[in-house]
Each structure stands twice: as structure tokens, then as C-alpha cells.
A tleap script that builds the chain and sets N, CA, C and O, in Angstrom:
source leaprc.protein.ff14SB
mol = sequence {
  NMET ASP THR SER PHE LEU PHE GLY PHE LEU
  THR GLY CYS LEU THR THR ALA LEU GLY GLY
  TRP TYR VAL GLN LYS PHE MET ASN ASP ARG
  LYS ASN THR LYS ASN ILE LYS ASN LYS LYS
  ILE LEU ASP LEU ASP LYS LEU PHE ASN ASP
  TYR SER HIE PHE MET ASN LEU ILE LYS ASN
  ASP VAL THR HIE PRO ASN ASN LYS ASN ILE
  ARG GLU PHE LEU VAL VAL GLU LYS GLU ALA
  ILE LEU ASN SER PHE VAL PRO ARG PHE ARG
  TYR GLU LEU SER THR ASP ILE LEU PRO ALA
  LEU ASN ARG LEU GLU GLU LEU GLY TYR ILE
  GLU LYS ILE LYS ASN ASN CYS LEU HIE TYR
  LYS ILE GLU GLU ASP PHE ILE MET GLN LEU
  LYS SER ILE ARG VAL SER LEU CGLN
}
set mol.1.N position { 153.260 98.162 107.622 }
set mol.1.CA position { 151.636 98.002 107.843 }
set mol.1.C position { 151.824 96.754 109.117 }
set mol.1.O position { 152.815 96.092 109.427 }
set mol.2.N position { 150.983 96.762 109.452 }
set mol.2.CA position { 150.522 95.973 109.979 }
set mol.2.C position { 149.158 95.296 109.489 }
set mol.2.O position { 148.281 95.608 108.684 }
set mol.3.N position { 149.473 93.842 110.659 }
set mol.3.CA position { 148.881 93.039 109.181 }
set mol.3.C position { 147.329 92.940 109.713 }
set mol.3.O position { 146.564 92.547 108.832 }
set mol.4.N position { 146.763 93.197 110.878 }
set mol.4.CA position { 146.017 93.451 111.789 }
set mol.4.C position { 145.057 94.671 111.466 }
set mol.4.O position { 143.831 94.619 111.558 }
set mol.5.N position { 145.862 95.875 111.040 }
set mol.5.CA position { 145.520 97.049 110.266 }
set mol.5.C position { 144.946 96.833 109.047 }
set mol.5.O position { 143.883 97.364 108.725 }
set mol.6.N position { 145.652 95.992 108.245 }
set mol.6.CA position { 144.788 95.508 106.726 }
set mol.6.C position { 144.082 94.779 106.628 }
set mol.6.O position { 143.665 94.439 105.520 }
set mol.7.N position { 143.676 94.261 107.727 }
set mol.7.CA position { 142.701 93.092 107.941 }
set mol.7.C position { 141.382 94.017 108.459 }
set mol.7.O position { 140.306 94.127 107.872 }
set mol.8.N position { 141.586 94.336 109.102 }
set mol.8.CA position { 140.695 95.426 109.584 }
set mol.8.C position { 140.111 96.508 108.556 }
set mol.8.O position { 138.978 96.988 108.522 }
set mol.9.N position { 141.218 96.753 107.725 }
set mol.9.CA position { 140.752 98.177 106.908 }
set mol.9.C position { 139.651 97.492 106.026 }
set mol.9.O position { 138.424 97.555 106.112 }
set mol.10.N position { 140.482 96.805 105.135 }
set mol.10.CA position { 139.885 95.531 103.775 }
set mol.10.C position { 138.152 95.253 104.867 }
set mol.10.O position { 137.210 96.002 104.609 }
set mol.11.N position { 137.996 94.243 105.897 }
set mol.11.CA position { 137.007 94.579 106.299 }
set mol.11.C position { 135.653 95.364 106.229 }
set mol.11.O position { 134.548 95.084 105.763 }
set mol.12.N position { 136.269 96.672 106.999 }
set mol.12.CA position { 136.250 97.461 106.942 }
set mol.12.C position { 135.050 98.108 105.529 }
set mol.12.O position { 133.954 98.665 105.588 }
set mol.13.N position { 135.911 97.697 104.397 }
set mol.13.CA position { 135.328 98.331 103.349 }
set mol.13.C position { 134.760 97.614 102.832 }
set mol.13.O position { 133.797 98.049 102.201 }
set mol.14.N position { 135.047 96.031 102.803 }
set mol.14.CA position { 133.739 95.107 102.422 }
set mol.14.C position { 132.709 95.323 103.230 }
set mol.14.O position { 131.686 95.084 102.589 }
set mol.15.N position { 132.371 95.775 104.709 }
set mol.15.CA position { 131.442 96.025 105.396 }
set mol.15.C position { 130.720 96.914 104.585 }
set mol.15.O position { 129.868 96.447 103.830 }
set mol.16.N position { 130.955 98.282 104.627 }
set mol.16.CA position { 130.391 99.379 103.656 }
set mol.16.C position { 129.980 98.762 102.346 }
set mol.16.O position { 128.781 98.748 102.067 }
set mol.17.N position { 130.763 98.309 101.611 }
set mol.17.CA position { 129.987 97.985 100.654 }
set mol.17.C position { 129.064 98.002 100.205 }
set mol.17.O position { 128.319 98.695 99.512 }
set mol.18.N position { 129.253 96.088 101.223 }
set mol.18.CA position { 127.655 95.138 101.391 }
set mol.18.C position { 126.588 96.236 101.897 }
set mol.18.O position { 125.412 96.177 101.540 }
set mol.19.N position { 126.992 97.063 102.603 }
set mol.19.CA position { 126.021 97.431 103.884 }
set mol.19.C position { 125.526 98.819 102.369 }
set mol.19.O position { 124.329 98.537 102.412 }
set mol.20.N position { 125.574 99.603 101.579 }
set mol.20.CA position { 125.584 100.220 100.964 }
set mol.20.C position { 124.606 99.389 99.860 }
set mol.20.O position { 123.464 99.771 99.603 }
set mol.21.N position { 125.220 98.206 99.255 }
set mol.21.CA position { 124.274 97.925 98.289 }
set mol.21.C position { 122.780 97.163 99.073 }
set mol.21.O position { 121.752 96.824 98.488 }
set mol.22.N position { 123.026 97.073 100.250 }
set mol.22.CA position { 121.583 96.573 101.057 }
set mol.22.C position { 120.933 97.724 100.960 }
set mol.22.O position { 119.897 97.646 100.301 }
set mol.23.N position { 121.199 98.796 101.407 }
set mol.23.CA position { 120.201 99.762 101.161 }
set mol.23.C position { 119.688 99.899 100.130 }
set mol.23.O position { 118.492 99.748 99.876 }
set mol.24.N position { 120.598 100.220 99.369 }
set mol.24.CA position { 120.180 100.556 97.893 }
set mol.24.C position { 118.946 99.591 97.172 }
set mol.24.O position { 117.983 99.963 96.502 }
set mol.25.N position { 119.336 98.294 97.551 }
set mol.25.CA position { 118.109 97.351 96.833 }
set mol.25.C position { 117.265 97.406 97.956 }
set mol.25.O position { 116.295 96.752 97.573 }
set mol.26.N position { 117.060 97.726 98.947 }
set mol.26.CA position { 115.730 97.730 100.096 }
set mol.26.C position { 115.027 98.748 99.246 }
set mol.26.O position { 113.871 98.543 98.877 }
set mol.27.N position { 115.860 100.137 98.831 }
set mol.27.CA position { 115.434 101.140 98.134 }
set mol.27.C position { 114.111 100.958 96.936 }
set mol.27.O position { 112.905 101.194 96.875 }
set mol.28.N position { 114.985 100.496 96.236 }
set mol.28.CA position { 114.921 99.906 95.311 }
set mol.28.C position { 113.163 99.118 95.115 }
set mol.28.O position { 112.235 99.338 94.337 }
set mol.29.N position { 113.396 98.022 96.415 }
set mol.29.CA position { 111.803 97.319 96.342 }
set mol.29.C position { 111.105 97.667 97.187 }
set mol.29.O position { 110.186 97.021 97.689 }
set mol.30.N position { 111.599 99.170 97.555 }
set mol.30.CA position { 110.305 100.191 97.948 }
set mol.30.C position { 109.410 100.705 97.377 }
set mol.30.O position { 108.187 100.737 97.515 }
set mol.31.N position { 110.526 101.352 96.329 }
set mol.31.CA position { 109.964 102.000 94.865 }
set mol.31.C position { 108.981 101.193 94.088 }
set mol.31.O position { 107.797 101.381 93.806 }
set mol.32.N position { 109.857 100.206 93.818 }
set mol.32.CA position { 109.181 98.929 92.750 }
set mol.32.C position { 108.016 98.408 93.450 }
set mol.32.O position { 107.376 97.697 92.676 }
set mol.33.N position { 107.318 98.496 94.966 }
set mol.33.CA position { 106.145 98.140 95.580 }
set mol.33.C position { 105.300 99.305 95.317 }
set mol.33.O position { 104.169 98.930 95.009 }
set mol.34.N position { 105.379 100.114 95.320 }
set mol.34.CA position { 104.662 101.850 95.246 }
set mol.34.C position { 104.451 101.724 93.869 }
set mol.34.O position { 103.300 102.091 93.629 }
set mol.35.N position { 105.012 101.388 92.899 }
set mol.35.CA position { 105.099 101.182 91.312 }
set mol.35.C position { 104.300 100.585 91.313 }
set mol.35.O position { 103.432 101.081 90.595 }
set mol.36.N position { 103.868 99.284 91.929 }
set mol.36.CA position { 102.941 98.206 91.464 }
set mol.36.C position { 102.180 97.988 91.809 }
set mol.36.O position { 101.631 96.926 91.516 }
set mol.37.N position { 101.653 98.883 92.675 }
set mol.37.CA position { 100.419 99.252 94.087 }
set mol.37.C position { 99.784 100.214 93.174 }
set mol.37.O position { 98.577 100.011 93.043 }
set mol.38.N position { 100.421 101.547 92.273 }
set mol.38.CA position { 99.680 102.409 91.618 }
set mol.38.C position { 99.318 102.018 90.238 }
set mol.38.O position { 98.589 102.693 89.511 }
set mol.39.N position { 100.036 100.543 89.816 }
set mol.39.CA position { 99.885 100.010 88.242 }
set mol.39.C position { 98.394 99.608 88.894 }
set mol.39.O position { 97.495 100.085 88.202 }
set mol.40.N position { 97.911 98.865 90.029 }
set mol.40.CA position { 97.083 97.699 90.376 }
set mol.40.C position { 95.463 98.591 90.566 }
set mol.40.O position { 94.324 98.165 90.374 }
set mol.41.N position { 96.019 100.200 91.095 }
set mol.41.CA position { 94.704 100.778 90.889 }
set mol.41.C position { 94.344 101.731 89.636 }
set mol.41.O position { 93.195 102.171 89.675 }
set mol.42.N position { 95.013 102.067 88.695 }
set mol.42.CA position { 95.438 102.441 87.842 }
set mol.42.C position { 94.238 101.008 86.885 }
set mol.42.O position { 93.156 101.004 86.299 }
set mol.43.N position { 95.309 100.013 87.249 }
set mol.43.CA position { 94.187 99.020 86.075 }
set mol.43.C position { 93.216 98.617 86.772 }
set mol.43.O position { 92.401 98.138 85.984 }
set mol.44.N position { 92.727 98.519 88.139 }
set mol.44.CA position { 91.326 98.259 88.417 }
set mol.44.C position { 90.255 99.772 88.067 }
set mol.44.O position { 89.030 99.723 87.960 }
set mol.45.N position { 91.052 100.957 87.947 }
set mol.45.CA position { 90.223 102.309 87.418 }
set mol.45.C position { 89.939 101.648 86.181 }
set mol.45.O position { 88.899 100.990 86.145 }
set mol.46.N position { 90.652 101.695 85.170 }
set mol.46.CA position { 90.353 100.748 83.765 }
set mol.46.C position { 89.239 100.004 84.182 }
set mol.46.O position { 88.146 100.569 84.222 }
set mol.47.N position { 89.343 98.856 84.489 }
set mol.47.CA position { 88.155 97.895 84.517 }
set mol.47.C position { 87.332 98.822 84.945 }
set mol.47.O position { 87.581 99.554 83.988 }
set mol.48.N position { 86.822 99.228 85.345 }
set mol.48.CA position { 85.677 100.353 86.190 }
set mol.48.C position { 85.390 101.182 84.908 }
set mol.48.O position { 84.220 101.488 84.680 }
set mol.49.N position { 86.390 101.573 84.041 }
set mol.49.CA position { 85.487 102.041 82.699 }
set mol.49.C position { 85.323 101.030 81.940 }
set mol.49.O position { 84.624 101.408 81.000 }
set mol.50.N position { 85.631 99.752 81.812 }
set mol.50.CA position { 85.583 98.863 80.437 }
set mol.50.C position { 84.458 98.742 80.788 }
set mol.50.O position { 83.610 99.382 80.166 }
set mol.51.N position { 84.049 97.894 81.892 }
set mol.51.CA position { 83.118 96.984 82.469 }
set mol.51.C position { 82.891 96.951 83.790 }
set mol.51.O position { 83.130 96.094 84.641 }
set mol.52.N position { 82.112 98.608 83.860 }
set mol.52.CA position { 81.465 99.645 84.435 }
set mol.52.C position { 79.972 98.715 85.057 }
set mol.52.O position { 79.724 99.073 86.209 }
set mol.53.N position { 79.115 97.785 84.603 }
set mol.53.CA position { 78.343 97.592 85.023 }
set mol.53.C position { 78.262 96.197 86.584 }
set mol.53.O position { 77.880 96.124 87.752 }
set mol.54.N position { 79.096 95.114 85.219 }
set mol.54.CA position { 79.955 94.141 86.386 }
set mol.54.C position { 81.303 94.985 87.130 }
set mol.54.O position { 81.531 94.258 88.096 }
set mol.55.N position { 81.633 95.360 87.150 }
set mol.55.CA position { 82.592 96.062 88.296 }
set mol.55.C position { 81.398 97.237 89.507 }
set mol.55.O position { 81.753 97.593 90.631 }
set mol.56.N position { 80.500 97.484 89.077 }
set mol.56.CA position { 79.631 98.519 90.234 }
set mol.56.C position { 78.894 97.524 90.785 }
set mol.56.O position { 78.695 97.651 91.993 }
set mol.57.N position { 78.289 96.282 90.095 }
set mol.57.CA position { 77.683 95.352 90.798 }
set mol.57.C position { 78.085 94.696 92.094 }
set mol.57.O position { 77.507 94.626 93.179 }
set mol.58.N position { 79.834 94.002 91.449 }
set mol.58.CA position { 80.549 93.724 92.847 }
set mol.58.C position { 80.951 94.517 93.997 }
set mol.58.O position { 81.224 94.291 95.176 }
set mol.59.N position { 80.871 95.795 93.029 }
set mol.59.CA position { 81.509 96.521 94.476 }
set mol.59.C position { 80.417 97.538 95.411 }
set mol.59.O position { 80.740 98.520 96.079 }
set mol.60.N position { 79.300 97.073 95.257 }
set mol.60.CA position { 77.349 97.693 95.589 }
set mol.60.C position { 77.543 96.143 96.551 }
set mol.60.O position { 77.471 96.107 97.779 }
set mol.61.N position { 77.825 94.807 95.560 }
set mol.61.CA position { 77.504 93.796 97.061 }
set mol.61.C position { 78.384 93.591 97.691 }
set mol.61.O position { 78.233 93.028 98.775 }
set mol.62.N position { 79.547 93.950 97.268 }
set mol.62.CA position { 81.014 94.228 98.449 }
set mol.62.C position { 81.015 95.111 99.689 }
set mol.62.O position { 81.318 94.863 100.856 }
set mol.63.N position { 80.767 95.747 99.343 }
set mol.63.CA position { 80.459 97.028 100.513 }
set mol.63.C position { 79.289 97.234 100.984 }
set mol.63.O position { 79.185 98.021 101.925 }
set mol.64.N position { 77.824 96.419 100.319 }
set mol.64.CA position { 76.822 96.576 101.208 }
set mol.64.C position { 77.383 95.844 102.769 }
set mol.64.O position { 78.127 94.890 102.999 }
set mol.65.N position { 76.579 96.862 103.720 }
set mol.65.CA position { 76.735 96.233 105.376 }
set mol.65.C position { 76.292 94.684 105.558 }
set mol.65.O position { 76.869 93.865 106.274 }
set mol.66.N position { 75.303 94.488 104.868 }
set mol.66.CA position { 73.997 92.948 105.067 }
set mol.66.C position { 75.337 91.708 104.524 }
set mol.66.O position { 75.340 90.514 104.826 }
set mol.67.N position { 76.498 92.510 103.576 }
set mol.67.CA position { 77.009 91.639 103.046 }
set mol.67.C position { 78.949 91.935 103.476 }
set mol.67.O position { 79.884 91.933 102.675 }
set mol.68.N position { 78.989 92.121 104.737 }
set mol.68.CA position { 80.413 92.707 105.297 }
set mol.68.C position { 81.430 90.904 105.076 }
set mol.68.O position { 82.599 90.722 104.733 }
set mol.69.N position { 80.442 89.987 105.414 }
set mol.69.CA position { 81.635 88.619 105.027 }
set mol.69.C position { 81.247 88.109 104.228 }
set mol.69.O position { 81.102 86.902 104.420 }
set mol.70.N position { 81.043 88.382 103.546 }
set mol.70.CA position { 81.027 87.432 102.050 }
set mol.70.C position { 82.210 87.585 101.278 }
set mol.70.O position { 82.571 88.718 100.958 }
set mol.71.N position { 82.985 86.377 100.875 }
set mol.71.CA position { 84.105 86.554 100.220 }
set mol.71.C position { 84.216 85.595 99.040 }
set mol.71.O position { 85.174 85.345 98.310 }
set mol.72.N position { 82.966 85.127 99.058 }
set mol.72.CA position { 83.013 84.067 97.390 }
set mol.72.C position { 82.074 84.700 96.646 }
set mol.72.O position { 81.285 85.482 97.176 }
set mol.73.N position { 82.055 84.418 95.254 }
set mol.73.CA position { 80.868 84.421 94.337 }
set mol.73.C position { 81.163 83.259 92.976 }
set mol.73.O position { 82.281 82.958 92.557 }
set mol.74.N position { 80.107 82.840 92.558 }
set mol.74.CA position { 80.018 82.329 91.391 }
set mol.74.C position { 79.631 82.981 90.314 }
set mol.74.O position { 78.989 84.031 90.275 }
set mol.75.N position { 80.105 82.224 89.273 }
set mol.75.CA position { 79.443 83.113 88.022 }
set mol.75.C position { 78.814 81.964 86.953 }
set mol.75.O position { 79.520 81.430 86.097 }
set mol.76.N position { 77.288 81.645 87.145 }
set mol.76.CA position { 76.756 80.689 85.775 }
set mol.76.C position { 76.077 81.333 85.441 }
set mol.76.O position { 76.022 82.542 85.669 }
set mol.77.N position { 75.312 80.625 84.749 }
set mol.77.CA position { 73.912 81.065 83.887 }
set mol.77.C position { 73.173 81.009 84.287 }
set mol.77.O position { 73.289 80.258 85.255 }
set mol.78.N position { 71.782 81.570 84.138 }
set mol.78.CA position { 71.213 82.205 84.730 }
set mol.78.C position { 69.942 81.070 85.148 }
set mol.78.O position { 69.107 81.141 86.050 }
set mol.79.N position { 70.151 80.106 84.196 }
set mol.79.CA position { 68.745 78.778 84.909 }
set mol.79.C position { 69.819 78.231 85.734 }
set mol.79.O position { 69.491 77.062 85.940 }
set mol.80.N position { 70.855 78.452 86.274 }
set mol.80.CA position { 71.533 77.597 87.313 }
set mol.80.C position { 70.890 77.620 88.806 }
set mol.80.O position { 70.601 78.601 89.492 }
set mol.81.N position { 70.770 76.380 89.067 }
set mol.81.CA position { 70.128 76.603 90.152 }
set mol.81.C position { 71.728 76.027 91.534 }
set mol.81.O position { 72.442 75.026 91.473 }
set mol.82.N position { 71.733 77.045 92.468 }
set mol.82.CA position { 72.154 76.553 93.247 }
set mol.82.C position { 71.680 76.887 94.841 }
set mol.82.O position { 70.900 77.699 95.338 }
set mol.83.N position { 72.798 75.556 95.512 }
set mol.83.CA position { 72.188 74.916 96.685 }
set mol.83.C position { 73.629 74.899 97.828 }
set mol.83.O position { 74.481 74.017 97.943 }
set mol.84.N position { 73.502 76.233 98.586 }
set mol.84.CA position { 74.508 75.993 99.398 }
set mol.84.C position { 73.867 76.825 100.389 }
set mol.84.O position { 72.955 77.651 100.367 }
set mol.85.N position { 74.884 76.188 101.542 }
set mol.85.CA position { 75.211 76.888 102.908 }
set mol.85.C position { 76.302 78.039 103.600 }
set mol.85.O position { 76.390 78.578 104.703 }
set mol.86.N position { 76.694 78.069 102.949 }
set mol.86.CA position { 78.234 78.926 103.008 }
set mol.86.C position { 77.719 80.259 101.701 }
set mol.86.O position { 77.365 80.207 100.524 }
set mol.87.N position { 77.962 81.534 102.871 }
set mol.87.CA position { 76.711 82.555 101.900 }
set mol.87.C position { 78.209 83.056 100.695 }
set mol.87.O position { 79.424 83.119 100.883 }
set mol.88.N position { 77.222 83.356 99.346 }
set mol.88.CA position { 78.256 83.414 98.441 }
set mol.88.C position { 77.393 84.982 97.623 }
set mol.88.O position { 76.363 85.481 98.078 }
set mol.89.N position { 78.066 85.449 96.501 }
set mol.89.CA position { 77.125 86.381 95.152 }
set mol.89.C position { 77.579 85.070 94.705 }
set mol.89.O position { 78.430 84.205 94.909 }
set mol.90.N position { 75.992 85.548 93.581 }
set mol.90.CA position { 75.944 85.179 92.407 }
set mol.90.C position { 76.008 86.055 90.965 }
set mol.90.O position { 75.091 86.867 90.838 }
set mol.91.N position { 76.856 85.990 90.013 }
set mol.91.CA position { 76.295 86.682 88.943 }
set mol.91.C position { 76.090 86.057 87.545 }
set mol.91.O position { 76.382 84.871 87.396 }
set mol.92.N position { 75.704 86.631 86.720 }
set mol.92.CA position { 75.076 85.565 85.559 }
set mol.92.C position { 76.326 85.244 84.816 }
set mol.92.O position { 77.000 86.183 85.240 }
set mol.93.N position { 76.849 84.823 84.292 }
set mol.93.CA position { 77.679 83.941 83.307 }
set mol.93.C position { 76.841 85.348 81.485 }
set mol.93.O position { 75.827 85.894 81.051 }
set mol.94.N position { 78.428 85.112 81.217 }
set mol.94.CA position { 78.160 86.190 79.300 }
set mol.94.C position { 79.389 86.330 78.972 }
set mol.94.O position { 80.208 86.306 79.891 }
set mol.95.N position { 79.803 86.488 77.778 }
set mol.95.CA position { 81.103 87.089 77.451 }
set mol.95.C position { 81.594 88.307 77.510 }
set mol.95.O position { 82.523 88.573 76.747 }
set mol.96.N position { 81.034 89.448 78.526 }
set mol.96.CA position { 80.711 90.193 79.078 }
set mol.96.C position { 81.459 90.599 79.953 }
set mol.96.O position { 82.118 91.634 79.858 }
set mol.97.N position { 81.454 89.738 81.049 }
set mol.97.CA position { 82.557 89.697 82.060 }
set mol.97.C position { 83.239 88.610 82.800 }
set mol.97.O position { 83.416 88.293 83.977 }
set mol.98.N position { 83.689 87.974 81.095 }
set mol.98.CA position { 85.079 86.845 81.416 }
set mol.98.C position { 86.305 87.278 81.103 }
set mol.98.O position { 87.369 86.758 81.439 }
set mol.99.N position { 86.095 88.527 80.259 }
set mol.99.CA position { 87.461 89.364 80.132 }
set mol.99.C position { 87.483 89.999 81.784 }
set mol.99.O position { 88.534 89.887 82.415 }
set mol.100.N position { 86.769 90.392 82.168 }
set mol.100.CA position { 87.065 91.237 83.401 }
set mol.100.C position { 87.390 90.301 84.393 }
set mol.100.O position { 88.256 90.515 85.241 }
set mol.101.N position { 86.797 89.377 84.328 }
set mol.101.CA position { 87.225 88.054 85.357 }
set mol.101.C position { 88.870 87.735 85.633 }
set mol.101.O position { 89.527 87.495 86.646 }
set mol.102.N position { 89.120 87.836 84.468 }
set mol.102.CA position { 90.841 87.372 83.954 }
set mol.102.C position { 91.618 88.161 84.713 }
set mol.102.O position { 92.475 87.983 85.578 }
set mol.103.N position { 90.901 89.460 83.959 }
set mol.103.CA position { 91.672 90.287 84.274 }
set mol.103.C position { 91.847 90.578 85.611 }
set mol.103.O position { 92.961 90.923 86.003 }
set mol.104.N position { 90.673 90.468 86.565 }
set mol.104.CA position { 90.862 90.939 88.380 }
set mol.104.C position { 91.388 89.244 88.857 }
set mol.104.O position { 91.323 89.087 90.076 }
set mol.105.N position { 91.853 88.079 88.122 }
set mol.105.CA position { 92.395 87.054 88.369 }
set mol.105.C position { 93.904 87.638 88.714 }
set mol.105.O position { 94.488 87.701 89.796 }
set mol.106.N position { 94.354 88.079 87.261 }
set mol.106.CA position { 95.882 88.378 87.480 }
set mol.106.C position { 96.538 89.412 87.896 }
set mol.106.O position { 97.734 89.702 87.876 }
set mol.107.N position { 95.176 90.173 88.453 }
set mol.107.CA position { 96.045 91.490 89.371 }
set mol.107.C position { 96.366 91.161 90.482 }
set mol.107.O position { 97.174 91.741 91.207 }
set mol.108.N position { 95.518 89.815 90.805 }
set mol.108.CA position { 95.516 89.031 92.411 }
set mol.108.C position { 93.942 89.684 93.494 }
set mol.108.O position { 93.716 89.772 94.700 }
set mol.109.N position { 93.337 89.943 92.494 }
set mol.109.CA position { 91.922 90.801 93.143 }
set mol.109.C position { 91.059 89.357 93.952 }
set mol.109.O position { 90.588 89.236 95.083 }
set mol.110.N position { 91.146 88.256 92.579 }
set mol.110.CA position { 90.469 87.479 93.476 }
set mol.110.C position { 91.214 86.218 92.888 }
set mol.110.O position { 91.944 86.315 91.902 }
set mol.111.N position { 91.037 85.280 93.411 }
set mol.111.CA position { 91.163 83.742 93.603 }
set mol.111.C position { 90.584 83.218 92.813 }
set mol.111.O position { 89.564 83.884 92.639 }
set mol.112.N position { 90.595 81.856 91.778 }
set mol.112.CA position { 89.920 80.978 91.310 }
set mol.112.C position { 90.050 79.716 91.838 }
set mol.112.O position { 90.934 78.991 91.381 }
set mol.113.N position { 89.066 79.174 93.042 }
set mol.113.CA position { 88.683 77.852 93.720 }
set mol.113.C position { 88.501 76.963 92.418 }
set mol.113.O position { 87.790 77.032 91.416 }
set mol.114.N position { 89.475 76.096 92.898 }
set mol.114.CA position { 89.607 74.495 91.665 }
set mol.114.C position { 88.272 73.168 91.889 }
set mol.114.O position { 88.143 72.101 92.488 }
set mol.115.N position { 87.476 74.061 90.988 }
set mol.115.CA position { 86.245 72.735 91.549 }
set mol.115.C position { 85.440 72.754 89.732 }
set mol.115.O position { 86.491 72.855 89.098 }
set mol.116.N position { 85.048 72.743 89.350 }
set mol.116.CA position { 84.063 72.779 87.732 }
set mol.116.C position { 82.993 73.826 87.807 }
set mol.116.O position { 81.886 73.585 87.327 }
set mol.117.N position { 83.213 74.781 88.286 }
set mol.117.CA position { 82.559 75.845 87.635 }
set mol.117.C position { 83.486 77.215 87.900 }
set mol.117.O position { 84.710 77.278 87.787 }
set mol.118.N position { 82.668 78.182 88.242 }
set mol.118.CA position { 83.527 79.660 88.026 }
set mol.118.C position { 83.722 80.388 89.603 }
set mol.118.O position { 83.431 81.519 89.993 }
set mol.119.N position { 84.259 79.380 90.211 }
set mol.119.CA position { 83.751 79.766 91.435 }
set mol.119.C position { 85.335 80.785 92.288 }
set mol.119.O position { 86.496 80.488 92.568 }
set mol.120.N position { 84.321 82.236 92.439 }
set mol.120.CA position { 85.897 82.785 92.912 }
set mol.120.C position { 86.036 83.005 93.943 }
set mol.120.O position { 84.942 82.815 94.474 }
set mol.121.N position { 87.403 83.611 95.339 }
set mol.121.CA position { 87.974 84.268 96.205 }
set mol.121.C position { 87.695 85.207 96.534 }
set mol.121.O position { 86.866 84.519 97.129 }
set mol.122.N position { 87.439 86.497 96.884 }
set mol.122.CA position { 87.479 88.212 97.017 }
set mol.122.C position { 88.724 87.988 97.709 }
set mol.122.O position { 88.510 87.616 98.862 }
set mol.123.N position { 90.237 88.100 97.354 }
set mol.123.CA position { 90.973 88.890 98.155 }
set mol.123.C position { 90.901 89.700 98.981 }
set mol.123.O position { 90.089 90.360 98.333 }
set mol.124.N position { 91.081 90.546 100.293 }
set mol.124.CA position { 90.967 91.426 101.212 }
set mol.124.C position { 91.503 92.921 100.482 }
set mol.124.O position { 90.722 93.872 100.480 }
set mol.125.N position { 92.247 92.996 100.150 }
set mol.125.CA position { 93.072 94.222 99.403 }
set mol.125.C position { 91.571 94.230 97.988 }
set mol.125.O position { 90.986 95.312 97.925 }
set mol.126.N position { 91.268 93.569 97.401 }
set mol.126.CA position { 90.565 93.876 96.506 }
set mol.126.C position { 89.140 94.155 97.085 }
set mol.126.O position { 88.246 94.166 96.239 }
set mol.127.N position { 88.806 94.364 98.272 }
set mol.127.CA position { 87.472 94.833 99.052 }
set mol.127.C position { 88.131 96.288 99.775 }
set mol.127.O position { 87.279 97.096 100.145 }
set mol.128.N position { 89.082 96.535 99.919 }
set mol.128.CA position { 90.042 97.563 100.848 }
set mol.128.C position { 90.087 98.545 99.452 }
set mol.128.O position { 89.876 99.750 99.320 }
set mol.129.N position { 90.356 97.777 98.743 }
set mol.129.CA position { 90.307 99.288 97.051 }
set mol.129.C position { 88.818 99.077 96.496 }
set mol.129.O position { 88.607 99.886 95.593 }
set mol.130.N position { 87.772 98.286 96.738 }
set mol.130.CA position { 86.843 98.703 96.346 }
set mol.130.C position { 85.762 99.411 97.195 }
set mol.130.O position { 84.569 99.547 96.922 }
set mol.131.N position { 86.628 99.948 98.587 }
set mol.131.CA position { 85.847 100.856 99.691 }
set mol.131.C position { 86.038 101.851 100.040 }
set mol.131.O position { 85.523 102.645 100.828 }
set mol.132.N position { 87.612 101.774 98.800 }
set mol.132.CA position { 87.914 103.180 98.615 }
set mol.132.C position { 87.745 103.942 97.097 }
set mol.132.O position { 88.320 105.013 96.902 }
set mol.133.N position { 87.216 103.538 96.428 }
set mol.133.CA position { 86.960 104.089 95.016 }
set mol.133.C position { 85.506 104.964 94.783 }
set mol.133.O position { 84.316 104.734 94.999 }
set mol.134.N position { 86.355 106.185 94.174 }
set mol.134.CA position { 85.504 107.457 94.448 }
set mol.134.C position { 83.768 107.508 93.504 }
set mol.134.O position { 83.697 107.330 92.288 }
set mol.135.N position { 82.926 107.697 94.118 }
set mol.135.CA position { 82.010 107.607 94.222 }
set mol.135.C position { 81.597 108.308 92.446 }
set mol.135.O position { 80.451 108.103 92.045 }
set mol.136.N position { 82.176 108.768 91.902 }
set mol.136.CA position { 82.402 109.486 90.762 }
set mol.136.C position { 82.733 108.687 89.410 }
set mol.136.O position { 82.691 109.165 88.276 }
set mol.137.N position { 83.096 107.282 89.788 }
set mol.137.CA position { 83.149 106.248 88.548 }
set mol.137.C position { 81.752 105.294 88.579 }
set mol.137.O position { 81.441 104.448 87.741 }
set mol.138.N position { 80.953 105.707 89.874 }
set mol.138.CA position { 79.578 104.703 89.646 }
set mol.138.C position { 78.923 105.461 88.350 }
set mol.138.O position { 77.880 105.040 87.850 }
savepdb mol mol.pdb
quit
């Protein structure tokens, strides 16, 4: 056997093996991404079932045409006075909505802004999900 033939054969085998492994990895990553998206949608549906009042408030606020550019909200006590130049939603602080906020943050739908109050940024993915939620959940 010629050494160049042997070298070419081994290189071809290695390339084929690595290419097959890479294709399998790519396909598995696509499946996992799809499963994660499906799980997030199911978790959002569960949030609408468990915390329907609060979730419907957020959905109605975010999907209202006058509020299309508002991407932040605050959760404060009823008596709190707020002044802000930036338009934000405001929700009343209660023990009922804290678990919903924590779950939304875990799912990546909202992001807590670091300051001394419950101030959140709404992610675009969450807004798209809210706009696509079926009317039957309300």
C-alpha cells in the first residue's frame, strides 16, 4: 500500500466521522431548542391558569395599542407615589403575584432591573407570546 493512499483513506474516515458527529449534534440541538420553547409555552399557560388575574392584567396592558412602546413595569405598594419620565406599567404589590413574578423571571420573560424596588424589564419574546395567547385563557 502506498502511504499517500493510506493517509488519504484515514483522513477521509476521520472527516466522515467528524461530519456525522457534527450533523447529529446540530440535529439534537434543534430538537432541544424546540422542546425548551414548547416547555416555556406550557409554563406560560400554567401561569395563566394559576395567576389568571395578574397575567391577564399584564396581557391587556402590553397588547393595548396605546402601550405598544412600554417595556418596563414596577410592582409597588398601593400607597406608593412614583414619578418617572419613562412610561412604565404599575402593579400593586401583593403576596399573590410574587410567585408569578419569580416564575416569569426564571423563564426569561422578564428581567429584574437592579435597584431598590421591584422594577422589571419585559422581554420581546414575552410580548410576542402574550400577543399570541388564545382568547379562551382570559
